[in-house]
PyMOL commands that place a pseudoatom at each C-alpha (Angstrom):
pseudoatom trace, name=CA, resn=MET, resi=1, chain=A, elem=C, hetatm=0, pos=[-28.762, -102.611, -33.387]
pseudoatom trace, name=CA, resn=THR, resi=2, chain=A, elem=C, hetatm=0, pos=[-25.334, -101.222, -34.186]
pseudoatom trace, name=CA, resn=ALA, resi=3, chain=A, elem=C, hetatm=0, pos=[-22.835, -101.352, -31.381]
pseudoatom trace, name=CA, resn=GLU, resi=4, chain=A, elem=C, hetatm=0, pos=[-19.398, -99.821, -31.192]
pseudoatom trace, name=CA, resn=GLY, resi=5, chain=A, elem=C, hetatm=0, pos=[-16.815, -99.919, -28.419]
pseudoatom trace, name=CA, resn=PRO, resi=6, chain=A, elem=C, hetatm=0, pos=[-14.262, -97.207, -27.701]
pseudoatom trace, name=CA, resn=ALA, resi=7, chain=A, elem=C, hetatm=0, pos=[-11.397, -97.284, -30.137]
pseudoatom trace, name=CA, resn=GLU, resi=8, chain=A, elem=C, hetatm=0, pos=[-7.868, -97.818, -28.900]
pseudoatom trace, name=CA, resn=GLY, resi=9, chain=A, elem=C, hetatm=0, pos=[-6.387, -94.433, -28.084]
pseudoatom trace, name=CA, resn=SER, resi=10, chain=A, elem=C, hetatm=0, pos=[-9.564, -92.609, -29.074]
pseudoatom trace, name=CA, resn=GLY, resi=11, chain=A, elem=C, hetatm=0, pos=[-9.588, -90.657, -25.810]
pseudoatom trace, name=CA, resn=ALA, resi=12, chain=A, elem=C, hetatm=0, pos=[-13.370, -91.118, -25.534]
pseudoatom trace, name=CA, resn=ARG, resi=13, chain=A, elem=C, hetatm=0, pos=[-14.498, -90.518, -21.953]
pseudoatom trace, name=CA, resn=PHE, resi=14, chain=A, elem=C, hetatm=0, pos=[-18.296, -90.753, -21.939]
pseudoatom trace, name=CA, resn=ARG, resi=15, chain=A, elem=C, hetatm=0, pos=[-20.154, -93.769, -23.295]
pseudoatom trace, name=CA, resn=VAL, resi=16, chain=A, elem=C, hetatm=0, pos=[-23.495, -93.061, -25.004]
pseudoatom trace, name=CA, resn=ILE, resi=17, chain=A, elem=C, hetatm=0, pos=[-26.380, -95.344, -25.993]
pseudoatom trace, name=CA, resn=LEU, resi=18, chain=A, elem=C, hetatm=0, pos=[-28.792, -93.889, -28.547]
pseudoatom trace, name=CA, resn=VAL, resi=19, chain=A, elem=C, hetatm=0, pos=[-32.364, -95.193, -28.968]
pseudoatom trace, name=CA, resn=GLU, resi=20, chain=A, elem=C, hetatm=0, pos=[-34.304, -93.783, -31.944]
pseudoatom trace, name=CA, resn=ASP, resi=21, chain=A, elem=C, hetatm=0, pos=[-36.607, -95.674, -34.323]
pseudoatom trace, name=CA, resn=ASP, resi=22, chain=A, elem=C, hetatm=0, pos=[-36.396, -93.417, -37.409]
pseudoatom trace, name=CA, resn=PRO, resi=23, chain=A, elem=C, hetatm=0, pos=[-33.309, -94.469, -39.445]
pseudoatom trace, name=CA, resn=ASP, resi=24, chain=A, elem=C, hetatm=0, pos=[-32.508, -90.992, -40.798]
pseudoatom trace, name=CA, resn=THR, resi=25, chain=A, elem=C, hetatm=0, pos=[-32.856, -89.355, -37.387]
pseudoatom trace, name=CA, resn=ARG, resi=26, chain=A, elem=C, hetatm=0, pos=[-30.840, -92.124, -35.772]
pseudoatom trace, name=CA, resn=HIS, resi=27, chain=A, elem=C, hetatm=0, pos=[-28.030, -91.553, -38.292]
pseudoatom trace, name=CA, resn=TYR, resi=28, chain=A, elem=C, hetatm=0, pos=[-28.143, -87.781, -37.742]
pseudoatom trace, name=CA, resn=LEU, resi=29, chain=A, elem=C, hetatm=0, pos=[-27.970, -88.183, -33.964]
pseudoatom trace, name=CA, resn=ALA, resi=30, chain=A, elem=C, hetatm=0, pos=[-25.230, -90.814, -34.185]
pseudoatom trace, name=CA, resn=GLU, resi=31, chain=A, elem=C, hetatm=0, pos=[-23.133, -88.411, -36.260]
pseudoatom trace, name=CA, resn=ALA, resi=32, chain=A, elem=C, hetatm=0, pos=[-23.737, -85.670, -33.690]
pseudoatom trace, name=CA, resn=ILE, resi=33, chain=A, elem=C, hetatm=0, pos=[-22.395, -87.973, -30.975]
pseudoatom trace, name=CA, resn=ARG, resi=34, chain=A, elem=C, hetatm=0, pos=[-19.423, -89.117, -33.053]
pseudoatom trace, name=CA, resn=GLY, resi=35, chain=A, elem=C, hetatm=0, pos=[-18.612, -85.482, -33.757]
pseudoatom trace, name=CA, resn=GLN, resi=36, chain=A, elem=C, hetatm=0, pos=[-17.590, -84.973, -30.124]
pseudoatom trace, name=CA, resn=VAL, resi=37, chain=A, elem=C, hetatm=0, pos=[-14.170, -86.411, -29.270]
pseudoatom trace, name=CA, resn=ALA, resi=38, chain=A, elem=C, hetatm=0, pos=[-15.203, -86.802, -25.618]
pseudoatom trace, name=CA, resn=LEU, resi=39, chain=A, elem=C, hetatm=0, pos=[-18.150, -89.066, -26.531]
pseudoatom trace, name=CA, resn=ASP, resi=40, chain=A, elem=C, hetatm=0, pos=[-18.129, -92.728, -27.527]
pseudoatom trace, name=CA, resn=LEU, resi=41, chain=A, elem=C, hetatm=0, pos=[-21.222, -94.176, -29.211]
pseudoatom trace, name=CA, resn=MET, resi=42, chain=A, elem=C, hetatm=0, pos=[-21.671, -97.631, -27.664]
pseudoatom trace, name=CA, resn=ALA, resi=43, chain=A, elem=C, hetatm=0, pos=[-24.859, -98.504, -29.558]
pseudoatom trace, name=CA, resn=ALA, resi=44, chain=A, elem=C, hetatm=0, pos=[-27.469, -96.966, -31.868]
pseudoatom trace, name=CA, resn=CYS, resi=45, chain=A, elem=C, hetatm=0, pos=[-30.721, -98.838, -31.231]
pseudoatom trace, name=CA, resn=PRO, resi=46, chain=A, elem=C, hetatm=0, pos=[-33.990, -98.751, -33.231]
pseudoatom trace, name=CA, resn=ASP, resi=47, chain=A, elem=C, hetatm=0, pos=[-36.380, -99.800, -30.478]
pseudoatom trace, name=CA, resn=LEU, resi=48, chain=A, elem=C, hetatm=0, pos=[-36.996, -100.430, -26.784]
pseudoatom trace, name=CA, resn=GLN, resi=49, chain=A, elem=C, hetatm=0, pos=[-35.897, -104.075, -26.822]
pseudoatom trace, name=CA, resn=SER, resi=50, chain=A, elem=C, hetatm=0, pos=[-32.527, -103.381, -28.439]
pseudoatom trace, name=CA, resn=GLY, resi=51, chain=A, elem=C, hetatm=0, pos=[-32.050, -100.552, -25.958]
pseudoatom trace, name=CA, resn=ARG, resi=52, chain=A, elem=C, hetatm=0, pos=[-32.515, -103.091, -23.166]
pseudoatom trace, name=CA, resn=VAL, resi=53, chain=A, elem=C, hetatm=0, pos=[-30.007, -105.439, -24.814]
pseudoatom trace, name=CA, resn=ALA, resi=54, chain=A, elem=C, hetatm=0, pos=[-27.480, -102.601, -25.009]
pseudoatom trace, name=CA, resn=LEU, resi=55, chain=A, elem=C, hetatm=0, pos=[-28.011, -101.858, -21.306]
pseudoatom trace, name=CA, resn=ALA, resi=56, chain=A, elem=C, hetatm=0, pos=[-27.422, -105.526, -20.444]
pseudoatom trace, name=CA, resn=ALA, resi=57, chain=A, elem=C, hetatm=0, pos=[-24.091, -105.364, -22.290]
pseudoatom trace, name=CA, resn=GLY, resi=58, chain=A, elem=C, hetatm=0, pos=[-22.924, -102.628, -19.932]
pseudoatom trace, name=CA, resn=PRO, resi=59, chain=A, elem=C, hetatm=0, pos=[-24.423, -99.401, -18.577]
pseudoatom trace, name=CA, resn=PRO, resi=60, chain=A, elem=C, hetatm=0, pos=[-23.448, -96.213, -20.420]
pseudoatom trace, name=CA, resn=ASP, resi=61, chain=A, elem=C, hetatm=0, pos=[-22.720, -92.773, -19.047]
pseudoatom trace, name=CA, resn=VAL, resi=62, chain=A, elem=C, hetatm=0, pos=[-25.562, -91.306, -21.117]
pseudoatom trace, name=CA, resn=LEU, resi=63, chain=A, elem=C, hetatm=0, pos=[-28.832, -92.586, -22.598]
pseudoatom trace, name=CA, resn=LEU, resi=64, chain=A, elem=C, hetatm=0, pos=[-30.249, -90.450, -25.419]
pseudoatom trace, name=CA, resn=THR, resi=65, chain=A, elem=C, hetatm=0, pos=[-33.732, -91.708, -26.283]
pseudoatom trace, name=CA, resn=ASP, resi=66, chain=A, elem=C, hetatm=0, pos=[-36.912, -90.878, -28.134]
pseudoatom trace, name=CA, resn=LEU, resi=67, chain=A, elem=C, hetatm=0, pos=[-40.151, -91.484, -26.241]
pseudoatom trace, name=CA, resn=ALA, resi=68, chain=A, elem=C, hetatm=0, pos=[-42.476, -92.900, -28.911]
pseudoatom trace, name=CA, resn=LEU, resi=69, chain=A, elem=C, hetatm=0, pos=[-40.770, -96.183, -29.795]
pseudoatom trace, name=CA, resn=PRO, resi=70, chain=A, elem=C, hetatm=0, pos=[-42.412, -98.884, -31.932]
pseudoatom trace, name=CA, resn=ASP, resi=71, chain=A, elem=C, hetatm=0, pos=[-42.399, -101.472, -29.136]
pseudoatom trace, name=CA, resn=GLY, resi=72, chain=A, elem=C, hetatm=0, pos=[-42.879, -99.341, -26.043]
pseudoatom trace, name=CA, resn=ASP, resi=73, chain=A, elem=C, hetatm=0, pos=[-42.383, -96.107, -24.180]
pseudoatom trace, name=CA, resn=GLY, resi=74, chain=A, elem=C, hetatm=0, pos=[-38.995, -94.407, -23.847]
pseudoatom trace, name=CA, resn=VAL, resi=75, chain=A, elem=C, hetatm=0, pos=[-40.024, -93.313, -20.345]
pseudoatom trace, name=CA, resn=ASP, resi=76, chain=A, elem=C, hetatm=0, pos=[-39.888, -96.967, -19.269]
pseudoatom trace, name=CA, resn=LEU, resi=77, chain=A, elem=C, hetatm=0, pos=[-36.401, -97.260, -20.733]
pseudoatom trace, name=CA, resn=ILE, resi=78, chain=A, elem=C, hetatm=0, pos=[-35.233, -94.168, -18.819]
pseudoatom trace, name=CA, resn=ARG, resi=79, chain=A, elem=C, hetatm=0, pos=[-36.577, -95.664, -15.601]
pseudoatom trace, name=CA, resn=GLU, resi=80, chain=A, elem=C, hetatm=0, pos=[-34.830, -98.998, -16.260]
pseudoatom trace, name=CA, resn=TYR, resi=81, chain=A, elem=C, hetatm=0, pos=[-31.490, -97.347, -17.051]
pseudoatom trace, name=CA, resn=LYS, resi=82, chain=A, elem=C, hetatm=0, pos=[-31.630, -95.236, -13.889]
pseudoatom trace, name=CA, resn=GLN, resi=83, chain=A, elem=C, hetatm=0, pos=[-32.474, -98.272, -11.783]
pseudoatom trace, name=CA, resn=ALA, resi=84, chain=A, elem=C, hetatm=0, pos=[-29.641, -100.314, -13.298]
pseudoatom trace, name=CA, resn=SER, resi=85, chain=A, elem=C, hetatm=0, pos=[-27.129, -97.476, -13.136]
pseudoatom trace, name=CA, resn=PRO, resi=86, chain=A, elem=C, hetatm=0, pos=[-28.138, -94.479, -10.973]
pseudoatom trace, name=CA, resn=HIS, resi=87, chain=A, elem=C, hetatm=0, pos=[-25.194, -92.464, -12.305]
pseudoatom trace, name=CA, resn=CYS, resi=88, chain=A, elem=C, hetatm=0, pos=[-26.356, -92.793, -15.917]
pseudoatom trace, name=CA, resn=GLU, resi=89, chain=A, elem=C, hetatm=0, pos=[-27.566, -89.472, -17.324]
pseudoatom trace, name=CA, resn=CYS, resi=90, chain=A, elem=C, hetatm=0, pos=[-30.732, -89.681, -19.442]
pseudoatom trace, name=CA, resn=MET, resi=91, chain=A, elem=C, hetatm=0, pos=[-31.838, -87.189, -22.088]
pseudoatom trace, name=CA, resn=VAL, resi=92, chain=A, elem=C, hetatm=0, pos=[-34.969, -87.188, -24.242]
pseudoatom trace, name=CA, resn=ILE, resi=93, chain=A, elem=C, hetatm=0, pos=[-34.860, -86.224, -27.921]
pseudoatom trace, name=CA, resn=SER, resi=94, chain=A, elem=C, hetatm=0, pos=[-38.399, -85.729, -29.246]
pseudoatom trace, name=CA, resn=VAL, resi=95, chain=A, elem=C, hetatm=0, pos=[-40.463, -83.945, -31.888]
pseudoatom trace, name=CA, resn=PHE, resi=96, chain=A, elem=C, hetatm=0, pos=[-42.566, -82.280, -29.202]
pseudoatom trace, name=CA, resn=GLY, resi=97, chain=A, elem=C, hetatm=0, pos=[-43.849, -83.038, -25.739]
pseudoatom trace, name=CA, resn=SER, resi=98, chain=A, elem=C, hetatm=0, pos=[-47.143, -82.642, -23.971]
pseudoatom trace, name=CA, resn=GLU, resi=99, chain=A, elem=C, hetatm=0, pos=[-47.053, -81.598, -20.332]
pseudoatom trace, name=CA, resn=ALA, resi=100, chain=A, elem=C, hetatm=0, pos=[-47.751, -85.146, -19.194]
pseudoatom trace, name=CA, resn=ARG, resi=101, chain=A, elem=C, hetatm=0, pos=[-44.972, -86.635, -21.350]
pseudoatom trace, name=CA, resn=VAL, resi=102, chain=A, elem=C, hetatm=0, pos=[-42.348, -84.076, -20.320]
pseudoatom trace, name=CA, resn=VAL, resi=103, chain=A, elem=C, hetatm=0, pos=[-43.148, -84.467, -16.624]
pseudoatom trace, name=CA, resn=ALA, resi=104, chain=A, elem=C, hetatm=0, pos=[-43.251, -88.285, -16.882]
pseudoatom trace, name=CA, resn=ALA, resi=105, chain=A, elem=C, hetatm=0, pos=[-39.790, -88.354, -18.481]
pseudoatom trace, name=CA, resn=ILE, resi=106, chain=A, elem=C, hetatm=0, pos=[-38.326, -86.074, -15.816]
pseudoatom trace, name=CA, resn=GLU, resi=107, chain=A, elem=C, hetatm=0, pos=[-39.953, -88.047, -12.999]
pseudoatom trace, name=CA, resn=ALA, resi=108, chain=A, elem=C, hetatm=0, pos=[-38.468, -91.238, -14.489]
pseudoatom trace, name=CA, resn=GLY, resi=109, chain=A, elem=C, hetatm=0, pos=[-35.008, -89.700, -14.296]
pseudoatom trace, name=CA, resn=ALA, resi=110, chain=A, elem=C, hetatm=0, pos=[-34.413, -87.604, -17.423]
pseudoatom trace, name=CA, resn=THR, resi=111, chain=A, elem=C, hetatm=0, pos=[-32.290, -84.520, -16.785]
pseudoatom trace, name=CA, resn=GLY, resi=112, chain=A, elem=C, hetatm=0, pos=[-32.300, -83.154, -20.343]
pseudoatom trace, name=CA, resn=TYR, resi=113, chain=A, elem=C, hetatm=0, pos=[-34.957, -82.696, -23.022]
pseudoatom trace, name=CA, resn=LEU, resi=114, chain=A, elem=C, hetatm=0, pos=[-34.264, -81.574, -26.584]
pseudoatom trace, name=CA, resn=LEU, resi=115, chain=A, elem=C, hetatm=0, pos=[-36.500, -81.107, -29.595]
pseudoatom trace, name=CA, resn=LYS, resi=116, chain=A, elem=C, hetatm=0, pos=[-35.405, -82.818, -32.794]
pseudoatom trace, name=CA, resn=ASP, resi=117, chain=A, elem=C, hetatm=0, pos=[-34.839, -79.649, -34.808]
pseudoatom trace, name=CA, resn=GLU, resi=118, chain=A, elem=C, hetatm=0, pos=[-31.722, -78.817, -32.793]
pseudoatom trace, name=CA, resn=PRO, resi=119, chain=A, elem=C, hetatm=0, pos=[-28.564, -78.296, -34.917]
pseudoatom trace, name=CA, resn=VAL, resi=120, chain=A, elem=C, hetatm=0, pos=[-26.071, -81.182, -34.944]
pseudoatom trace, name=CA, resn=GLU, resi=121, chain=A, elem=C, hetatm=0, pos=[-23.500, -79.299, -32.870]
pseudoatom trace, name=CA, resn=ARG, resi=122, chain=A, elem=C, hetatm=0, pos=[-26.155, -78.426, -30.279]
pseudoatom trace, name=CA, resn=VAL, resi=123, chain=A, elem=C, hetatm=0, pos=[-26.962, -82.111, -29.663]
pseudoatom trace, name=CA, resn=GLY, resi=124, chain=A, elem=C, hetatm=0, pos=[-23.342, -83.056, -29.017]
pseudoatom trace, name=CA, resn=GLU, resi=125, chain=A, elem=C, hetatm=0, pos=[-22.782, -80.003, -26.831]
pseudoatom trace, name=CA, resn=ALA, resi=126, chain=A, elem=C, hetatm=0, pos=[-25.963, -80.789, -24.870]
pseudoatom trace, name=CA, resn=ILE, resi=127, chain=A, elem=C, hetatm=0, pos=[-24.738, -84.305, -24.078]
pseudoatom trace, name=CA, resn=LEU, resi=128, chain=A, elem=C, hetatm=0, pos=[-21.418, -82.907, -22.846]
pseudoatom trace, name=CA, resn=SER, resi=129, chain=A, elem=C, hetatm=0, pos=[-23.299, -80.358, -20.745]
pseudoatom trace, name=CA, resn=LEU, resi=130, chain=A, elem=C, hetatm=0, pos=[-25.385, -83.195, -19.288]
pseudoatom trace, name=CA, resn=VAL, resi=131, chain=A, elem=C, hetatm=0, pos=[-22.396, -85.225, -18.115]
pseudoatom trace, name=CA, resn=GLN, resi=132, chain=A, elem=C, hetatm=0, pos=[-20.840, -82.067, -16.684]
pseudoatom trace, name=CA, resn=GLY, resi=133, chain=A, elem=C, hetatm=0, pos=[-23.840, -81.511, -14.420]
pseudoatom trace, name=CA, resn=GLY, resi=134, chain=A, elem=C, hetatm=0, pos=[-26.088, -79.397, -16.649]
pseudoatom trace, name=CA, resn=SER, resi=135, chain=A, elem=C, hetatm=0, pos=[-29.718, -79.946, -17.625]
pseudoatom trace, name=CA, resn=PRO, resi=136, chain=A, elem=C, hetatm=0, pos=[-29.915, -78.928, -21.297]
pseudoatom trace, name=CA, resn=MET, resi=137, chain=A, elem=C, hetatm=0, pos=[-33.426, -78.250, -22.569]
pseudoatom trace, name=CA, resn=SER, resi=138, chain=A, elem=C, hetatm=0, pos=[-34.877, -76.633, -25.656]
pseudoatom trace, name=CA, resn=PRO, resi=139, chain=A, elem=C, hetatm=0, pos=[-36.337, -73.205, -24.826]
pseudoatom trace, name=CA, resn=GLY, resi=140, chain=A, elem=C, hetatm=0, pos=[-39.961, -74.272, -25.275]
pseudoatom trace, name=CA, resn=ILE, resi=141, chain=A, elem=C, hetatm=0, pos=[-39.489, -77.249, -22.949]
pseudoatom trace, name=CA, resn=ALA, resi=142, chain=A, elem=C, hetatm=0, pos=[-37.715, -75.153, -20.315]
pseudoatom trace, name=CA, resn=ARG, resi=143, chain=A, elem=C, hetatm=0, pos=[-40.501, -72.580, -20.260]
pseudoatom trace, name=CA, resn=HIS, resi=144, chain=A, elem=C, hetatm=0, pos=[-43.056, -75.371, -20.090]
pseudoatom trace, name=CA, resn=ILE, resi=145, chain=A, elem=C, hetatm=0, pos=[-41.353, -76.854, -17.005]
pseudoatom trace, name=CA, resn=LEU, resi=146, chain=A, elem=C, hetatm=0, pos=[-41.084, -73.464, -15.309]
pseudoatom trace, name=CA, resn=ASN, resi=147, chain=A, elem=C, hetatm=0, pos=[-44.794, -72.871, -15.852]
pseudoatom trace, name=CA, resn=ARG, resi=148, chain=A, elem=C, hetatm=0, pos=[-45.524, -76.322, -14.427]
pseudoatom trace, name=CA, resn=LEU, resi=149, chain=A, elem=C, hetatm=0, pos=[-43.452, -75.619, -11.298]
pseudoatom trace, name=CA, resn=ASN, resi=150, chain=A, elem=C, hetatm=0, pos=[-45.014, -72.187, -10.801]
pseudoatom trace, name=CA, resn=PRO, resi=151, chain=A, elem=C, hetatm=0, pos=[-48.636, -72.386, -11.962]
pseudoatom trace, name=CA, resn=ALA, resi=152, chain=A, elem=C, hetatm=0, pos=[-49.395, -68.986, -10.436]
pseudoatom trace, name=CA, resn=ALA, resi=153, chain=A, elem=C, hetatm=0, pos=[-46.935, -67.319, -12.821]
pseudoatom trace, name=CA, resn=PRO, resi=154, chain=A, elem=C, hetatm=0, pos=[-48.122, -65.942, -16.176]
pseudoatom trace, name=CA, resn=SER, resi=155, chain=A, elem=C, hetatm=0, pos=[-47.993, -68.691, -18.768]
pseudoatom trace, name=CA, resn=GLY, resi=156, chain=A, elem=C, hetatm=0, pos=[-46.227, -66.494, -21.278]
pseudoatom trace, name=CA, resn=HIS, resi=157, chain=A, elem=C, hetatm=0, pos=[-48.735, -67.519, -23.923]
pseudoatom trace, name=CA, resn=GLN, resi=158, chain=A, elem=C, hetatm=0, pos=[-50.033, -64.336, -25.445]
pseudoatom trace, name=CA, resn=PRO, resi=159, chain=A, elem=C, hetatm=0, pos=[-52.929, -64.469, -27.908]
pseudoatom trace, name=CA, resn=VAL, resi=160, chain=A, elem=C, hetatm=0, pos=[-51.537, -65.441, -31.292]
pseudoatom trace, name=CA, resn=ASN, resi=161, chain=A, elem=C, hetatm=0, pos=[-53.331, -64.166, -34.360]
pseudoatom trace, name=CA, resn=LEU, resi=162, chain=A, elem=C, hetatm=0, pos=[-52.412, -66.515, -37.198]
pseudoatom trace, name=CA, resn=THR, resi=163, chain=A, elem=C, hetatm=0, pos=[-54.067, -66.021, -40.561]
pseudoatom trace, name=CA, resn=GLU, resi=164, chain=A, elem=C, hetatm=0, pos=[-56.080, -68.808, -42.152]
pseudoatom trace, name=CA, resn=ARG, resi=165, chain=A, elem=C, hetatm=0, pos=[-53.210, -69.529, -44.553]
pseudoatom trace, name=CA, resn=GLU, resi=166, chain=A, elem=C, hetatm=0, pos=[-50.648, -69.527, -41.730]
pseudoatom trace, name=CA, resn=LEU, resi=167, chain=A, elem=C, hetatm=0, pos=[-52.772, -72.021, -39.795]
pseudoatom trace, name=CA, resn=ALA, resi=168, chain=A, elem=C, hetatm=0, pos=[-52.930, -74.279, -42.855]
pseudoatom trace, name=CA, resn=VAL, resi=169, chain=A, elem=C, hetatm=0, pos=[-49.162, -74.066, -43.369]
pseudoatom trace, name=CA, resn=LEU, resi=170, chain=A, elem=C, hetatm=0, pos=[-48.552, -74.719, -39.665]
pseudoatom trace, name=CA, resn=SER, resi=171, chain=A, elem=C, hetatm=0, pos=[-50.771, -77.810, -39.777]
pseudoatom trace, name=CA, resn=ALA, resi=172, chain=A, elem=C, hetatm=0, pos=[-48.836, -79.065, -42.808]
pseudoatom trace, name=CA, resn=LEU, resi=173, chain=A, elem=C, hetatm=0, pos=[-45.553, -78.475, -40.956]
pseudoatom trace, name=CA, resn=ALA, resi=174, chain=A, elem=C, hetatm=0, pos=[-46.881, -80.468, -37.995]
pseudoatom trace, name=CA, resn=ARG, resi=175, chain=A, elem=C, hetatm=0, pos=[-47.650, -83.380, -40.330]
pseudoatom trace, name=CA, resn=GLY, resi=176, chain=A, elem=C, hetatm=0, pos=[-44.049, -83.385, -41.539]
pseudoatom trace, name=CA, resn=PHE, resi=177, chain=A, elem=C, hetatm=0, pos=[-44.461, -81.900, -45.028]
pseudoatom trace, name=CA, resn=THR, resi=178, chain=A, elem=C, hetatm=0, pos=[-41.431, -80.184, -46.583]
pseudoatom trace, name=CA, resn=TYR, resi=179, chain=A, elem=C, hetatm=0, pos=[-41.450, -76.629, -47.943]
pseudoatom trace, name=CA, resn=SER, resi=180, chain=A, elem=C, hetatm=0, pos=[-41.749, -77.911, -51.528]
pseudoatom trace, name=CA, resn=GLU, resi=181, chain=A, elem=C, hetatm=0, pos=[-44.606, -80.262, -50.606]
pseudoatom trace, name=CA, resn=ILE, resi=182, chain=A, elem=C, hetatm=0, pos=[-46.471, -77.410, -48.881]
pseudoatom trace, name=CA, resn=SER, resi=183, chain=A, elem=C, hetatm=0, pos=[-45.822, -75.243, -51.920]
pseudoatom trace, name=CA, resn=ALA, resi=184, chain=A, elem=C, hetatm=0, pos=[-47.385, -77.839, -54.238]
pseudoatom trace, name=CA, resn=GLN, resi=185, chain=A, elem=C, hetatm=0, pos=[-50.277, -78.512, -51.858]
pseudoatom trace, name=CA, resn=PHE, resi=186, chain=A, elem=C, hetatm=0, pos=[-51.393, -74.886, -51.656]
pseudoatom trace, name=CA, resn=GLY, resi=187, chain=A, elem=C, hetatm=0, pos=[-50.236, -73.669, -55.070]
pseudoatom trace, name=CA, resn=LEU, resi=188, chain=A, elem=C, hetatm=0, pos=[-47.715, -71.256, -53.560]
pseudoatom trace, name=CA, resn=SER, resi=189, chain=A, elem=C, hetatm=0, pos=[-44.118, -70.464, -54.407]
pseudoatom trace, name=CA, resn=THR, resi=190, chain=A, elem=C, hetatm=0, pos=[-41.505, -71.816, -52.021]
pseudoatom trace, name=CA, resn=HIS, resi=191, chain=A, elem=C, hetatm=0, pos=[-40.580, -68.208, -51.271]
pseudoatom trace, name=CA, resn=THR, resi=192, chain=A, elem=C, hetatm=0, pos=[-44.165, -67.486, -50.163]
pseudoatom trace, name=CA, resn=VAL, resi=193, chain=A, elem=C, hetatm=0, pos=[-44.206, -70.639, -48.030]
pseudoatom trace, name=CA, resn=ALA, resi=194, chain=A, elem=C, hetatm=0, pos=[-40.927, -69.565, -46.411]
pseudoatom trace, name=CA, resn=THR, resi=195, chain=A, elem=C, hetatm=0, pos=[-42.439, -66.142, -45.685]
pseudoatom trace, name=CA, resn=HIS, resi=196, chain=A, elem=C, hetatm=0, pos=[-45.509, -67.717, -44.049]
pseudoatom trace, name=CA, resn=ILE, resi=197, chain=A, elem=C, hetatm=0, pos=[-43.272, -69.938, -41.908]
pseudoatom trace, name=CA, resn=LYS, resi=198, chain=A, elem=C, hetatm=0, pos=[-41.105, -66.980, -40.915]
pseudoatom trace, name=CA, resn=ASN, resi=199, chain=A, elem=C, hetatm=0, pos=[-44.258, -65.128, -39.797]
pseudoatom trace, name=CA, resn=ILE, resi=200, chain=A, elem=C, hetatm=0, pos=[-45.473, -68.196, -37.872]
pseudoatom trace, name=CA, resn=TYR, resi=201, chain=A, elem=C, hetatm=0, pos=[-42.142, -68.463, -36.043]
pseudoatom trace, name=CA, resn=ARG, resi=202, chain=A, elem=C, hetatm=0, pos=[-42.224, -64.741, -35.225]
pseudoatom trace, name=CA, resn=LYS, resi=203, chain=A, elem=C, hetatm=0, pos=[-45.775, -64.856, -33.861]
pseudoatom trace, name=CA, resn=LEU, resi=204, chain=A, elem=C, hetatm=0, pos=[-45.125, -67.992, -31.807]
pseudoatom trace, name=CA, resn=GLU, resi=205, chain=A, elem=C, hetatm=0, pos=[-41.715, -66.656, -30.690]
pseudoatom trace, name=CA, resn=VAL, resi=206, chain=A, elem=C, hetatm=0, pos=[-39.888, -69.821, -31.765]
pseudoatom trace, name=CA, resn=SER, resi=207, chain=A, elem=C, hetatm=0, pos=[-36.993, -70.609, -34.093]
pseudoatom trace, name=CA, resn=SER, resi=208, chain=A, elem=C, hetatm=0, pos=[-37.663, -74.130, -35.404]
pseudoatom trace, name=CA, resn=ARG, resi=209, chain=A, elem=C, hetatm=0, pos=[-40.378, -76.418, -36.755]
pseudoatom trace, name=CA, resn=ALA, resi=210, chain=A, elem=C, hetatm=0, pos=[-40.363, -78.604, -33.637]
pseudoatom trace, name=CA, resn=GLU, resi=211, chain=A, elem=C, hetatm=0, pos=[-40.727, -75.630, -31.301]
pseudoatom trace, name=CA, resn=ALA, resi=212, chain=A, elem=C, hetatm=0, pos=[-43.523, -74.189, -33.486]
pseudoatom trace, name=CA, resn=VAL, resi=213, chain=A, elem=C, hetatm=0, pos=[-45.451, -77.480, -33.346]
pseudoatom trace, name=CA, resn=PHE, resi=214, chain=A, elem=C, hetatm=0, pos=[-44.825, -77.821, -29.614]
pseudoatom trace, name=CA, resn=GLU, resi=215, chain=A, elem=C, hetatm=0, pos=[-45.988, -74.269, -28.809]
pseudoatom trace, name=CA, resn=ALA, resi=216, chain=A, elem=C, hetatm=0, pos=[-49.011, -74.474, -31.121]
pseudoatom trace, name=CA, resn=CYS, resi=217, chain=A, elem=C, hetatm=0, pos=[-50.117, -77.724, -29.471]
pseudoatom trace, name=CA, resn=GLN, resi=218, chain=A, elem=C, hetatm=0, pos=[-49.683, -76.245, -25.998]
pseudoatom trace, name=CA, resn=MET, resi=219, chain=A, elem=C, hetatm=0, pos=[-51.763, -73.217, -26.987]
pseudoatom trace, name=CA, resn=GLY, resi=220, chain=A, elem=C, hetatm=0, pos=[-54.470, -75.391, -28.527]
pseudoatom trace, name=CA, resn=ILE, resi=221, chain=A, elem=C, hetatm=0, pos=[-53.951, -73.801, -31.944]
pseudoatom trace, name=CA, resn=ILE, resi=222, chain=A, elem=C, hetatm=0, pos=[-53.518, -77.188, -33.609]
pseudoatom trace, name=CA, resn=ARG, resi=223, chain=A, elem=C, hetatm=0, pos=[-54.093, -80.808, -32.624]
pseudoatom trace, name=CA, resn=LEU, resi=224, chain=A, elem=C, hetatm=0, pos=[-52.062, -83.822, -33.701]
for i in range(1, 224): cmd.bond("trace and resi %d" % i, "trace and resi %d" % (i + 1))
show_as sticks, trace
zoom trace
């Protein structure tokens, strides 16, 4: 666990604890937090236990956590933070979320839910929005929640006609392969792969890999 206190004269107003097991993602998110002068990164934790240790050292203003942690469930951590400090704002950062996972996180006390493909500036801005009373959510998550709250409303999921190649590329995206790896796997140029992905995004009405995977899973197009 890496912990940092507010620097003298830094002007930081909101203390943030980050819990994310993937080192690269944790670094990326930590930089997003440090990029906002109004935010102070108290700790960047790799697992549930270190997140609990950070909480014991002093409750933050914001918890930003993944759900699938190597030693437990981020939903439990959200619940513990809210119980220890009811004023702490909790936000999930995840690759995608099933209906059960999204609802469980919100019921535990999460008031924000972002997918991991969000740009760096969006993550920092979302945390600021959270502490200012907002509930930032990626578009796919927001629509999912609205459908959950109003099951009589149209789901918004229109039939999606992906080609066989597009389905294969989408499945490779869901497994985390890069454009160049997909290109080598299917014997395609990176330009052709990019075109397939652009068509997938257009048909699913999304703008990122995480949203594409999330929507495809919700529609039953792919399974992880």
